mmCIF entry with sequence, helices, sheets and N, C-alpha, C, O atoms, coordinates in Angstrom:
data_MODEL
# 
_entry.id   MODEL 
# 
_entity.id                         1 
_entity.type                       polymer 
_entity.pdbx_number_of_molecules   1 
# 
_entity_poly.entity_id                      1 
_entity_poly.type                           'polypeptide(L)' 
_entity_poly.nstd_linkage                   no 
_entity_poly.nstd_monomer                   no 
_entity_poly.pdbx_seq_one_letter_code       MSAIQILQNDDGLWAVTAPSLVVTGLTKETAETLAALFLKLRDGSHPSPA 
_entity_poly.pdbx_seq_one_letter_code_can   MSAIQILQNDDGLWAVTAPSLVVTGLTKETAETLAALFLKLRDGSHPSPA 
_entity_poly.pdbx_strand_id                 A 
# 
loop_
_entity_poly_seq.entity_id 
_entity_poly_seq.num 
_entity_poly_seq.mon_id 
_entity_poly_seq.hetero 
1 1  MET n 
1 2  SER n 
1 3  ALA n 
1 4  ILE n 
1 5  GLN n 
1 6  ILE n 
1 7  LEU n 
1 8  GLN n 
1 9  ASN n 
1 10 ASP n 
1 11 ASP n 
1 12 GLY n 
1 13 LEU n 
1 14 TRP n 
1 15 ALA n 
1 16 VAL n 
1 17 THR n 
1 18 ALA n 
1 19 PRO n 
1 20 SER n 
1 21 LEU n 
1 22 VAL n 
1 23 VAL n 
1 24 THR n 
1 25 GLY n 
1 26 LEU n 
1 27 THR n 
1 28 LYS n 
1 29 GLU n 
1 30 THR n 
1 31 ALA n 
1 32 GLU n 
1 33 THR n 
1 34 LEU n 
1 35 ALA n 
1 36 ALA n 
1 37 LEU n 
1 38 PHE n 
1 39 LEU n 
1 40 LYS n 
1 41 LEU n 
1 42 ARG n 
1 43 ASP n 
1 44 GLY n 
1 45 SER n 
1 46 HIS n 
1 47 PRO n 
1 48 SER n 
1 49 PRO n 
1 50 ALA n 
# 
_struct_asym.id          A 
_struct_asym.entity_id   1 
# 
_struct_conf.conf_type_id            HELX_P 
_struct_conf.id                      HELX_P1 
_struct_conf.pdbx_PDB_helix_id       AA1 
_struct_conf.beg_label_comp_id       LYS 
_struct_conf.beg_label_asym_id       A 
_struct_conf.beg_label_seq_id        28 
_struct_conf.pdbx_beg_PDB_ins_code   ? 
_struct_conf.end_label_comp_id       ASP 
_struct_conf.end_label_asym_id       A 
_struct_conf.end_label_seq_id        43 
_struct_conf.pdbx_end_PDB_ins_code   ? 
_struct_conf.beg_auth_comp_id        LYS 
_struct_conf.beg_auth_asym_id        A 
_struct_conf.beg_auth_seq_id         28 
_struct_conf.end_auth_comp_id        ASP 
_struct_conf.end_auth_asym_id        A 
_struct_conf.end_auth_seq_id         43 
_struct_conf.pdbx_PDB_helix_class    1 
_struct_conf.details                 ? 
_struct_conf.pdbx_PDB_helix_length   16 
# 
_struct_conf_type.id          HELX_P 
_struct_conf_type.criteria    ? 
_struct_conf_type.reference   ? 
# 
_struct_sheet.id               AA1 
_struct_sheet.type             ? 
_struct_sheet.number_strands   3 
_struct_sheet.details          ? 
# 
loop_
_struct_sheet_order.sheet_id 
_struct_sheet_order.range_id_1 
_struct_sheet_order.range_id_2 
_struct_sheet_order.offset 
_struct_sheet_order.sense 
AA1 1 2 ? anti-parallel 
AA1 2 3 ? anti-parallel 
# 
loop_
_struct_sheet_range.sheet_id 
_struct_sheet_range.id 
_struct_sheet_range.beg_label_comp_id 
_struct_sheet_range.beg_label_asym_id 
_struct_sheet_range.beg_label_seq_id 
_struct_sheet_range.pdbx_beg_PDB_ins_code 
_struct_sheet_range.end_label_comp_id 
_struct_sheet_range.end_label_asym_id 
_struct_sheet_range.end_label_seq_id 
_struct_sheet_range.pdbx_end_PDB_ins_code 
_struct_sheet_range.beg_auth_comp_id 
_struct_sheet_range.beg_auth_asym_id 
_struct_sheet_range.beg_auth_seq_id 
_struct_sheet_range.end_auth_comp_id 
_struct_sheet_range.end_auth_asym_id 
_struct_sheet_range.end_auth_seq_id 
AA1 1 GLN A 5  ? GLN A 8  ? GLN A 5  GLN A 8  
AA1 2 TRP A 14 ? ALA A 18 ? TRP A 14 ALA A 18 
AA1 3 LEU A 21 ? LEU A 26 ? LEU A 21 LEU A 26 
# 
loop_
_atom_site.group_PDB 
_atom_site.id 
_atom_site.type_symbol 
_atom_site.label_atom_id 
_atom_site.label_alt_id 
_atom_site.label_comp_id 
_atom_site.label_asym_id 
_atom_site.label_entity_id 
_atom_site.label_seq_id 
_atom_site.pdbx_PDB_ins_code 
_atom_site.Cartn_x 
_atom_site.Cartn_y 
_atom_site.Cartn_z 
_atom_site.occupancy 
_atom_site.B_iso_or_equiv 
_atom_site.pdbx_formal_charge 
_atom_site.auth_seq_id 
_atom_site.auth_comp_id 
_atom_site.auth_asym_id 
_atom_site.auth_atom_id 
_atom_site.pdbx_PDB_model_num 
ATOM 1   N N  . MET A 1 1  ? 0.872  -17.010 -21.199 1.00 0.00 ? 1  MET A N  1 
ATOM 2   C CA . MET A 1 1  ? 0.989  -17.351 -19.798 1.00 0.00 ? 1  MET A CA 1 
ATOM 3   C C  . MET A 1 1  ? 0.586  -16.158 -18.939 1.00 0.00 ? 1  MET A C  1 
ATOM 4   O O  . MET A 1 1  ? 0.841  -15.005 -19.286 1.00 0.00 ? 1  MET A O  1 
ATOM 5   N N  . SER A 1 2  ? -0.036 -16.458 -17.837 1.00 0.00 ? 2  SER A N  1 
ATOM 6   C CA . SER A 1 2  ? -0.458 -15.424 -16.901 1.00 0.00 ? 2  SER A CA 1 
ATOM 7   C C  . SER A 1 2  ? 0.725  -14.967 -16.067 1.00 0.00 ? 2  SER A C  1 
ATOM 8   O O  . SER A 1 2  ? 1.551  -15.769 -15.630 1.00 0.00 ? 2  SER A O  1 
ATOM 9   N N  . ALA A 1 3  ? 0.786  -13.678 -15.859 1.00 0.00 ? 3  ALA A N  1 
ATOM 10  C CA . ALA A 1 3  ? 1.820  -13.136 -14.976 1.00 0.00 ? 3  ALA A CA 1 
ATOM 11  C C  . ALA A 1 3  ? 1.279  -13.132 -13.553 1.00 0.00 ? 3  ALA A C  1 
ATOM 12  O O  . ALA A 1 3  ? 0.107  -12.829 -13.325 1.00 0.00 ? 3  ALA A O  1 
ATOM 13  N N  . ILE A 1 4  ? 2.124  -13.463 -12.616 1.00 0.00 ? 4  ILE A N  1 
ATOM 14  C CA . ILE A 1 4  ? 1.767  -13.397 -11.206 1.00 0.00 ? 4  ILE A CA 1 
ATOM 15  C C  . ILE A 1 4  ? 2.814  -12.538 -10.522 1.00 0.00 ? 4  ILE A C  1 
ATOM 16  O O  . ILE A 1 4  ? 4.005  -12.636 -10.818 1.00 0.00 ? 4  ILE A O  1 
ATOM 17  N N  . GLN A 1 5  ? 2.361  -11.695 -9.606  1.00 0.00 ? 5  GLN A N  1 
ATOM 18  C CA . GLN A 1 5  ? 3.275  -10.805 -8.904  1.00 0.00 ? 5  GLN A CA 1 
ATOM 19  C C  . GLN A 1 5  ? 3.098  -10.955 -7.409  1.00 0.00 ? 5  GLN A C  1 
ATOM 20  O O  . GLN A 1 5  ? 1.997  -11.200 -6.915  1.00 0.00 ? 5  GLN A O  1 
ATOM 21  N N  . ILE A 1 6  ? 4.204  -10.803 -6.699  1.00 0.00 ? 6  ILE A N  1 
ATOM 22  C CA . ILE A 1 6  ? 4.192  -10.730 -5.243  1.00 0.00 ? 6  ILE A CA 1 
ATOM 23  C C  . ILE A 1 6  ? 4.669  -9.332  -4.892  1.00 0.00 ? 6  ILE A C  1 
ATOM 24  O O  . ILE A 1 6  ? 5.765  -8.926  -5.280  1.00 0.00 ? 6  ILE A O  1 
ATOM 25  N N  . LEU A 1 7  ? 3.845  -8.600  -4.158  1.00 0.00 ? 7  LEU A N  1 
ATOM 26  C CA . LEU A 1 7  ? 4.133  -7.209  -3.830  1.00 0.00 ? 7  LEU A CA 1 
ATOM 27  C C  . LEU A 1 7  ? 4.035  -6.984  -2.332  1.00 0.00 ? 7  LEU A C  1 
ATOM 28  O O  . LEU A 1 7  ? 3.227  -7.619  -1.655  1.00 0.00 ? 7  LEU A O  1 
ATOM 29  N N  . GLN A 1 8  ? 4.861  -6.075  -1.812  1.00 0.00 ? 8  GLN A N  1 
ATOM 30  C CA . GLN A 1 8  ? 4.724  -5.679  -0.414  1.00 0.00 ? 8  GLN A CA 1 
ATOM 31  C C  . GLN A 1 8  ? 3.961  -4.361  -0.373  1.00 0.00 ? 8  GLN A C  1 
ATOM 32  O O  . GLN A 1 8  ? 4.343  -3.392  -1.028  1.00 0.00 ? 8  GLN A O  1 
ATOM 33  N N  . ASN A 1 9  ? 2.879  -4.332  0.403   1.00 0.00 ? 9  ASN A N  1 
ATOM 34  C CA . ASN A 1 9  ? 2.056  -3.138  0.543   1.00 0.00 ? 9  ASN A CA 1 
ATOM 35  C C  . ASN A 1 9  ? 2.688  -2.156  1.520   1.00 0.00 ? 9  ASN A C  1 
ATOM 36  O O  . ASN A 1 9  ? 3.638  -2.492  2.227   1.00 0.00 ? 9  ASN A O  1 
ATOM 37  N N  . ASP A 1 10 ? 2.152  -0.943  1.551   1.00 0.00 ? 10 ASP A N  1 
ATOM 38  C CA . ASP A 1 10 ? 2.645  0.093   2.464   1.00 0.00 ? 10 ASP A CA 1 
ATOM 39  C C  . ASP A 1 10 ? 2.509  -0.307  3.926   1.00 0.00 ? 10 ASP A C  1 
ATOM 40  O O  . ASP A 1 10 ? 3.258  0.183   4.772   1.00 0.00 ? 10 ASP A O  1 
ATOM 41  N N  . ASP A 1 11 ? 1.559  -1.195  4.236   1.00 0.00 ? 11 ASP A N  1 
ATOM 42  C CA . ASP A 1 11 ? 1.351  -1.627  5.619   1.00 0.00 ? 11 ASP A CA 1 
ATOM 43  C C  . ASP A 1 11 ? 2.321  -2.732  6.044   1.00 0.00 ? 11 ASP A C  1 
ATOM 44  O O  . ASP A 1 11 ? 2.255  -3.219  7.173   1.00 0.00 ? 11 ASP A O  1 
ATOM 45  N N  . GLY A 1 12 ? 3.223  -3.125  5.136   1.00 0.00 ? 12 GLY A N  1 
ATOM 46  C CA . GLY A 1 12 ? 4.206  -4.148  5.456   1.00 0.00 ? 12 GLY A CA 1 
ATOM 47  C C  . GLY A 1 12 ? 3.750  -5.560  5.156   1.00 0.00 ? 12 GLY A C  1 
ATOM 48  O O  . GLY A 1 12 ? 4.551  -6.494  5.197   1.00 0.00 ? 12 GLY A O  1 
ATOM 49  N N  . LEU A 1 13 ? 2.465  -5.727  4.853   1.00 0.00 ? 13 LEU A N  1 
ATOM 50  C CA . LEU A 1 13 ? 1.958  -7.047  4.483   1.00 0.00 ? 13 LEU A CA 1 
ATOM 51  C C  . LEU A 1 13 ? 2.154  -7.258  2.987   1.00 0.00 ? 13 LEU A C  1 
ATOM 52  O O  . LEU A 1 13 ? 2.493  -6.325  2.259   1.00 0.00 ? 13 LEU A O  1 
ATOM 53  N N  . TRP A 1 14 ? 1.941  -8.471  2.542   1.00 0.00 ? 14 TRP A N  1 
ATOM 54  C CA . TRP A 1 14 ? 2.226  -8.845  1.167   1.00 0.00 ? 14 TRP A CA 1 
ATOM 55  C C  . TRP A 1 14 ? 0.943  -9.154  0.413   1.00 0.00 ? 14 TRP A C  1 
ATOM 56  O O  . TRP A 1 14 ? -0.073 -9.506  1.014   1.00 0.00 ? 14 TRP A O  1 
ATOM 57  N N  . ALA A 1 15 ? 0.996  -9.019  -0.910  1.00 0.00 ? 15 ALA A N  1 
ATOM 58  C CA . ALA A 1 15 ? -0.137 -9.305  -1.780  1.00 0.00 ? 15 ALA A CA 1 
ATOM 59  C C  . ALA A 1 15 ? 0.336  -10.152 -2.952  1.00 0.00 ? 15 ALA A C  1 
ATOM 60  O O  . ALA A 1 15 ? 1.486  -10.065 -3.380  1.00 0.00 ? 15 ALA A O  1 
ATOM 61  N N  . VAL A 1 16 ? -0.575 -10.970 -3.458  1.00 0.00 ? 16 VAL A N  1 
ATOM 62  C CA . VAL A 1 16 ? -0.337 -11.746 -4.670  1.00 0.00 ? 16 VAL A CA 1 
ATOM 63  C C  . VAL A 1 16 ? -1.384 -11.304 -5.677  1.00 0.00 ? 16 VAL A C  1 
ATOM 64  O O  . VAL A 1 16 ? -2.578 -11.281 -5.377  1.00 0.00 ? 16 VAL A O  1 
ATOM 65  N N  . THR A 1 17 ? -0.926 -10.949 -6.887  1.00 0.00 ? 17 THR A N  1 
ATOM 66  C CA . THR A 1 17 ? -1.852 -10.538 -7.934  1.00 0.00 ? 17 THR A CA 1 
ATOM 67  C C  . THR A 1 17 ? -1.581 -11.330 -9.207  1.00 0.00 ? 17 THR A C  1 
ATOM 68  O O  . THR A 1 17 ? -0.439 -11.659 -9.530  1.00 0.00 ? 17 THR A O  1 
ATOM 69  N N  . ALA A 1 18 ? -2.651 -11.623 -9.908  1.00 0.00 ? 18 ALA A N  1 
ATOM 70  C CA . ALA A 1 18 ? -2.613 -12.293 -11.205 1.00 0.00 ? 18 ALA A CA 1 
ATOM 71  C C  . ALA A 1 18 ? -3.929 -11.930 -11.888 1.00 0.00 ? 18 ALA A C  1 
ATOM 72  O O  . ALA A 1 18 ? -4.834 -11.410 -11.236 1.00 0.00 ? 18 ALA A O  1 
ATOM 73  N N  . PRO A 1 19 ? -4.051 -12.194 -13.182 1.00 0.00 ? 19 PRO A N  1 
ATOM 74  C CA . PRO A 1 19 ? -5.338 -11.933 -13.823 1.00 0.00 ? 19 PRO A CA 1 
ATOM 75  C C  . PRO A 1 19 ? -6.467 -12.648 -13.067 1.00 0.00 ? 19 PRO A C  1 
ATOM 76  O O  . PRO A 1 19 ? -6.399 -13.854 -12.833 1.00 0.00 ? 19 PRO A O  1 
ATOM 77  N N  . SER A 1 20 ? -7.487 -11.903 -12.697 1.00 0.00 ? 20 SER A N  1 
ATOM 78  C CA . SER A 1 20 ? -8.654 -12.404 -11.956 1.00 0.00 ? 20 SER A CA 1 
ATOM 79  C C  . SER A 1 20 ? -8.328 -12.856 -10.542 1.00 0.00 ? 20 SER A C  1 
ATOM 80  O O  . SER A 1 20 ? -9.107 -13.602 -9.949  1.00 0.00 ? 20 SER A O  1 
ATOM 81  N N  . LEU A 1 21 ? -7.189 -12.422 -9.979  1.00 0.00 ? 21 LEU A N  1 
ATOM 82  C CA . LEU A 1 21 ? -6.821 -12.813 -8.618  1.00 0.00 ? 21 LEU A CA 1 
ATOM 83  C C  . LEU A 1 21 ? -6.104 -11.669 -7.922  1.00 0.00 ? 21 LEU A C  1 
ATOM 84  O O  . LEU A 1 21 ? -5.123 -11.137 -8.442  1.00 0.00 ? 21 LEU A O  1 
ATOM 85  N N  . VAL A 1 22 ? -6.592 -11.290 -6.749  1.00 0.00 ? 22 VAL A N  1 
ATOM 86  C CA . VAL A 1 22 ? -5.898 -10.349 -5.869  1.00 0.00 ? 22 VAL A CA 1 
ATOM 87  C C  . VAL A 1 22 ? -6.105 -10.851 -4.447  1.00 0.00 ? 22 VAL A C  1 
ATOM 88  O O  . VAL A 1 22 ? -7.237 -10.961 -3.975  1.00 0.00 ? 22 VAL A O  1 
ATOM 89  N N  . VAL A 1 23 ? -5.002 -11.153 -3.768  1.00 0.00 ? 23 VAL A N  1 
ATOM 90  C CA . VAL A 1 23 ? -5.064 -11.606 -2.380  1.00 0.00 ? 23 VAL A CA 1 
ATOM 91  C C  . VAL A 1 23 ? -4.119 -10.724 -1.587  1.00 0.00 ? 23 VAL A C  1 
ATOM 92  O O  . VAL A 1 23 ? -2.938 -10.622 -1.916  1.00 0.00 ? 23 VAL A O  1 
ATOM 93  N N  . THR A 1 24 ? -4.632 -10.084 -0.542  1.00 0.00 ? 24 THR A N  1 
ATOM 94  C CA . THR A 1 24 ? -3.827 -9.160  0.256   1.00 0.00 ? 24 THR A CA 1 
ATOM 95  C C  . THR A 1 24 ? -3.788 -9.614  1.710   1.00 0.00 ? 24 THR A C  1 
ATOM 96  O O  . THR A 1 24 ? -4.483 -10.550 2.103   1.00 0.00 ? 24 THR A O  1 
ATOM 97  N N  . GLY A 1 25 ? -2.962 -8.932  2.498   1.00 0.00 ? 25 GLY A N  1 
ATOM 98  C CA . GLY A 1 25 ? -2.894 -9.202  3.928   1.00 0.00 ? 25 GLY A CA 1 
ATOM 99  C C  . GLY A 1 25 ? -2.112 -10.456 4.266   1.00 0.00 ? 25 GLY A C  1 
ATOM 100 O O  . GLY A 1 25 ? -2.398 -11.110 5.269   1.00 0.00 ? 25 GLY A O  1 
ATOM 101 N N  . LEU A 1 26 ? -1.132 -10.802 3.448   1.00 0.00 ? 26 LEU A N  1 
ATOM 102 C CA . LEU A 1 26 ? -0.381 -12.041 3.627   1.00 0.00 ? 26 LEU A CA 1 
ATOM 103 C C  . LEU A 1 26 ? 0.998  -11.786 4.222   1.00 0.00 ? 26 LEU A C  1 
ATOM 104 O O  . LEU A 1 26 ? 1.551  -10.693 4.099   1.00 0.00 ? 26 LEU A O  1 
ATOM 105 N N  . THR A 1 27 ? 1.542  -12.810 4.868   1.00 0.00 ? 27 THR A N  1 
ATOM 106 C CA . THR A 1 27 ? 2.957  -12.763 5.229   1.00 0.00 ? 27 THR A CA 1 
ATOM 107 C C  . THR A 1 27 ? 3.747  -13.055 3.956   1.00 0.00 ? 27 THR A C  1 
ATOM 108 O O  . THR A 1 27 ? 3.193  -13.543 2.971   1.00 0.00 ? 27 THR A O  1 
ATOM 109 N N  . LYS A 1 28 ? 5.026  -12.756 3.984   1.00 0.00 ? 28 LYS A N  1 
ATOM 110 C CA . LYS A 1 28 ? 5.857  -13.016 2.806   1.00 0.00 ? 28 LYS A CA 1 
ATOM 111 C C  . LYS A 1 28 ? 5.859  -14.506 2.471   1.00 0.00 ? 28 LYS A C  1 
ATOM 112 O O  . LYS A 1 28 ? 5.752  -14.885 1.304   1.00 0.00 ? 28 LYS A O  1 
ATOM 113 N N  . GLU A 1 29 ? 5.981  -15.343 3.490   1.00 0.00 ? 29 GLU A N  1 
ATOM 114 C CA . GLU A 1 29 ? 6.020  -16.787 3.272   1.00 0.00 ? 29 GLU A CA 1 
ATOM 115 C C  . GLU A 1 29 ? 4.712  -17.298 2.667   1.00 0.00 ? 29 GLU A C  1 
ATOM 116 O O  . GLU A 1 29 ? 4.728  -18.140 1.770   1.00 0.00 ? 29 GLU A O  1 
ATOM 117 N N  . THR A 1 30 ? 3.589  -16.792 3.156   1.00 0.00 ? 30 THR A N  1 
ATOM 118 C CA . THR A 1 30 ? 2.293  -17.208 2.627   1.00 0.00 ? 30 THR A CA 1 
ATOM 119 C C  . THR A 1 30 ? 2.122  -16.735 1.189   1.00 0.00 ? 30 THR A C  1 
ATOM 120 O O  . THR A 1 30 ? 1.598  -17.473 0.354   1.00 0.00 ? 30 THR A O  1 
ATOM 121 N N  . ALA A 1 31 ? 2.555  -15.519 0.893   1.00 0.00 ? 31 ALA A N  1 
ATOM 122 C CA . ALA A 1 31 ? 2.470  -14.996 -0.470  1.00 0.00 ? 31 ALA A CA 1 
ATOM 123 C C  . ALA A 1 31 ? 3.295  -15.851 -1.428  1.00 0.00 ? 31 ALA A C  1 
ATOM 124 O O  . ALA A 1 31 ? 2.843  -16.160 -2.530  1.00 0.00 ? 31 ALA A O  1 
ATOM 125 N N  . GLU A 1 32 ? 4.495  -16.230 -1.017  1.00 0.00 ? 32 GLU A N  1 
ATOM 126 C CA . GLU A 1 32 ? 5.348  -17.066 -1.864  1.00 0.00 ? 32 GLU A CA 1 
ATOM 127 C C  . GLU A 1 32 ? 4.728  -18.443 -2.087  1.00 0.00 ? 32 GLU A C  1 
ATOM 128 O O  . GLU A 1 32 ? 4.785  -18.984 -3.191  1.00 0.00 ? 32 GLU A O  1 
ATOM 129 N N  . THR A 1 33 ? 4.137  -19.006 -1.040  1.00 0.00 ? 33 THR A N  1 
ATOM 130 C CA . THR A 1 33 ? 3.487  -20.313 -1.155  1.00 0.00 ? 33 THR A CA 1 
ATOM 131 C C  . THR A 1 33 ? 2.279  -20.236 -2.077  1.00 0.00 ? 33 THR A C  1 
ATOM 132 O O  . THR A 1 33 ? 2.091  -21.104 -2.928  1.00 0.00 ? 33 THR A O  1 
ATOM 133 N N  . LEU A 1 34 ? 1.463  -19.204 -1.913  1.00 0.00 ? 34 LEU A N  1 
ATOM 134 C CA . LEU A 1 34 ? 0.283  -19.033 -2.759  1.00 0.00 ? 34 LEU A CA 1 
ATOM 135 C C  . LEU A 1 34 ? 0.690  -18.866 -4.219  1.00 0.00 ? 34 LEU A C  1 
ATOM 136 O O  . LEU A 1 34 ? 0.075  -19.461 -5.103  1.00 0.00 ? 34 LEU A O  1 
ATOM 137 N N  . ALA A 1 35 ? 1.713  -18.069 -4.479  1.00 0.00 ? 35 ALA A N  1 
ATOM 138 C CA . ALA A 1 35 ? 2.177  -17.875 -5.852  1.00 0.00 ? 35 ALA A CA 1 
ATOM 139 C C  . ALA A 1 35 ? 2.667  -19.190 -6.453  1.00 0.00 ? 35 ALA A C  1 
ATOM 140 O O  . ALA A 1 35 ? 2.372  -19.488 -7.611  1.00 0.00 ? 35 ALA A O  1 
ATOM 141 N N  . ALA A 1 36 ? 3.403  -19.970 -5.685  1.00 0.00 ? 36 ALA A N  1 
ATOM 142 C CA . ALA A 1 36 ? 3.904  -21.258 -6.178  1.00 0.00 ? 36 ALA A CA 1 
ATOM 143 C C  . ALA A 1 36 ? 2.750  -22.213 -6.490  1.00 0.00 ? 36 ALA A C  1 
ATOM 144 O O  . ALA A 1 36 ? 2.772  -22.900 -7.511  1.00 0.00 ? 36 ALA A O  1 
ATOM 145 N N  . LEU A 1 37 ? 1.749  -22.259 -5.617  1.00 0.00 ? 37 LEU A N  1 
ATOM 146 C CA . LEU A 1 37 ? 0.590  -23.122 -5.858  1.00 0.00 ? 37 LEU A CA 1 
ATOM 147 C C  . LEU A 1 37 ? -0.199 -22.668 -7.077  1.00 0.00 ? 37 LEU A C  1 
ATOM 148 O O  . LEU A 1 37 ? -0.659 -23.493 -7.865  1.00 0.00 ? 37 LEU A O  1 
ATOM 149 N N  . PHE A 1 38 ? -0.354 -21.361 -7.233  1.00 0.00 ? 38 PHE A N  1 
ATOM 150 C CA . PHE A 1 38 ? -1.051 -20.815 -8.395  1.00 0.00 ? 38 PHE A CA 1 
ATOM 151 C C  . PHE A 1 38 ? -0.351 -21.253 -9.683  1.00 0.00 ? 38 PHE A C  1 
ATOM 152 O O  . PHE A 1 38 ? -1.004 -21.674 -10.637 1.00 0.00 ? 38 PHE A O  1 
ATOM 153 N N  . LEU A 1 39 ? 0.978  -21.151 -9.705  1.00 0.00 ? 39 LEU A N  1 
ATOM 154 C CA . LEU A 1 39 ? 1.738  -21.541 -10.893 1.00 0.00 ? 39 LEU A CA 1 
ATOM 155 C C  . LEU A 1 39 ? 1.615  -23.036 -11.170 1.00 0.00 ? 39 LEU A C  1 
ATOM 156 O O  . LEU A 1 39 ? 1.502  -23.439 -12.328 1.00 0.00 ? 39 LEU A O  1 
ATOM 157 N N  . LYS A 1 40 ? 1.636  -23.862 -10.127 1.00 0.00 ? 40 LYS A N  1 
ATOM 158 C CA . LYS A 1 40 ? 1.476  -25.306 -10.315 1.00 0.00 ? 40 LYS A CA 1 
ATOM 159 C C  . LYS A 1 40 ? 0.106  -25.634 -10.897 1.00 0.00 ? 40 LYS A C  1 
ATOM 160 O O  . LYS A 1 40 ? -0.008 -26.456 -11.807 1.00 0.00 ? 40 LYS A O  1 
ATOM 161 N N  . LEU A 1 41 ? -0.930 -24.992 -10.372 1.00 0.00 ? 41 LEU A N  1 
ATOM 162 C CA . LEU A 1 41 ? -2.277 -25.230 -10.889 1.00 0.00 ? 41 LEU A CA 1 
ATOM 163 C C  . LEU A 1 41 ? -2.401 -24.756 -12.326 1.00 0.00 ? 41 LEU A C  1 
ATOM 164 O O  . LEU A 1 41 ? -2.996 -25.438 -13.160 1.00 0.00 ? 41 LEU A O  1 
ATOM 165 N N  . ARG A 1 42 ? -1.848 -23.605 -12.615 1.00 0.00 ? 42 ARG A N  1 
ATOM 166 C CA . ARG A 1 42 ? -1.920 -23.045 -13.962 1.00 0.00 ? 42 ARG A CA 1 
ATOM 167 C C  . ARG A 1 42 ? -1.200 -23.944 -14.962 1.00 0.00 ? 42 ARG A C  1 
ATOM 168 O O  . ARG A 1 42 ? -1.667 -24.142 -16.084 1.00 0.00 ? 42 ARG A O  1 
ATOM 169 N N  . ASP A 1 43 ? -0.065 -24.482 -14.546 1.00 0.00 ? 43 ASP A N  1 
ATOM 170 C CA . ASP A 1 43 ? 0.741  -25.310 -15.436 1.00 0.00 ? 43 ASP A CA 1 
ATOM 171 C C  . ASP A 1 43 ? 0.260  -26.758 -15.494 1.00 0.00 ? 43 ASP A C  1 
ATOM 172 O O  . ASP A 1 43 ? 0.785  -27.559 -16.267 1.00 0.00 ? 43 ASP A O  1 
ATOM 173 N N  . GLY A 1 44 ? -0.730 -27.088 -14.684 1.00 0.00 ? 44 GLY A N  1 
ATOM 174 C CA . GLY A 1 44 ? -1.283 -28.434 -14.699 1.00 0.00 ? 44 GLY A CA 1 
ATOM 175 C C  . GLY A 1 44 ? -0.413 -29.472 -14.029 1.00 0.00 ? 44 GLY A C  1 
ATOM 176 O O  . GLY A 1 44 ? -0.525 -30.662 -14.323 1.00 0.00 ? 44 GLY A O  1 
ATOM 177 N N  . SER A 1 45 ? 0.455  -29.034 -13.127 1.00 0.00 ? 45 SER A N  1 
ATOM 178 C CA . SER A 1 45 ? 1.349  -29.993 -12.476 1.00 0.00 ? 45 SER A CA 1 
ATOM 179 C C  . SER A 1 45 ? 0.857  -30.401 -11.096 1.00 0.00 ? 45 SER A C  1 
ATOM 180 O O  . SER A 1 45 ? 1.643  -30.862 -10.269 1.00 0.00 ? 45 SER A O  1 
ATOM 181 N N  . HIS A 1 46 ? -0.436 -30.235 -10.840 1.00 0.00 ? 46 HIS A N  1 
ATOM 182 C CA . HIS A 1 46 ? -0.996 -30.671 -9.562  1.00 0.00 ? 46 HIS A CA 1 
ATOM 183 C C  . HIS A 1 46 ? -1.377 -32.147 -9.643  1.00 0.00 ? 46 HIS A C  1 
ATOM 184 O O  . HIS A 1 46 ? -1.684 -32.649 -10.724 1.00 0.00 ? 46 HIS A O  1 
ATOM 185 N N  . PRO A 1 47 ? -1.358 -32.834 -8.525  1.00 0.00 ? 47 PRO A N  1 
ATOM 186 C CA . PRO A 1 47 ? -1.688 -34.267 -8.545  1.00 0.00 ? 47 PRO A CA 1 
ATOM 187 C C  . PRO A 1 47 ? -3.161 -34.499 -8.858  1.00 0.00 ? 47 PRO A C  1 
ATOM 188 O O  . PRO A 1 47 ? -4.014 -33.679 -8.521  1.00 0.00 ? 47 PRO A O  1 
ATOM 189 N N  . SER A 1 48 ? -3.444 -35.606 -9.494  1.00 0.00 ? 48 SER A N  1 
ATOM 190 C CA . SER A 1 48 ? -4.822 -35.985 -9.792  1.00 0.00 ? 48 SER A CA 1 
ATOM 191 C C  . SER A 1 48 ? -5.478 -36.534 -8.538  1.00 0.00 ? 48 SER A C  1 
ATOM 192 O O  . SER A 1 48 ? -4.811 -37.154 -7.710  1.00 0.00 ? 48 SER A O  1 
ATOM 193 N N  . PRO A 1 49 ? -6.794 -36.309 -8.387  1.00 0.00 ? 49 PRO A N  1 
ATOM 194 C CA . PRO A 1 49 ? -7.487 -36.884 -7.222  1.00 0.00 ? 49 PRO A CA 1 
ATOM 195 C C  . PRO A 1 49 ? -7.450 -38.410 -7.288  1.00 0.00 ? 49 PRO A C  1 
ATOM 196 O O  . PRO A 1 49 ? -7.469 -38.999 -8.369  1.00 0.00 ? 49 PRO A O  1 
ATOM 197 N N  . ALA A 1 50 ? -7.400 -39.023 -6.138  1.00 0.00 ? 50 ALA A N  1 
ATOM 198 C CA . ALA A 1 50 ? -7.325 -40.500 -6.074  1.00 0.00 ? 50 ALA A CA 1 
ATOM 199 C C  . ALA A 1 50 ? -8.653 -41.126 -6.428  1.00 0.00 ? 50 ALA A C  1 
ATOM 200 O O  . ALA A 1 50 ? -8.777 -42.351 -6.427  1.00 0.00 ? 50 ALA A O  1 
# 
C-alpha cells in the first residue's frame, strides 16, 4: 500500500505527498480532502461512471 502524508510547511500552508504525488500550497481542509480522495481512488472505492 502507498503511504500518503499530510504535512504543514514552514509557510503555514499544507502539502500532501505520496509516491509520484506532491501537492503544496493547500489549506488544511483541502489537504485532508485530497488525501481522502487519493485513498478512495487507490482502494478502488470510487463510484463507477454512469
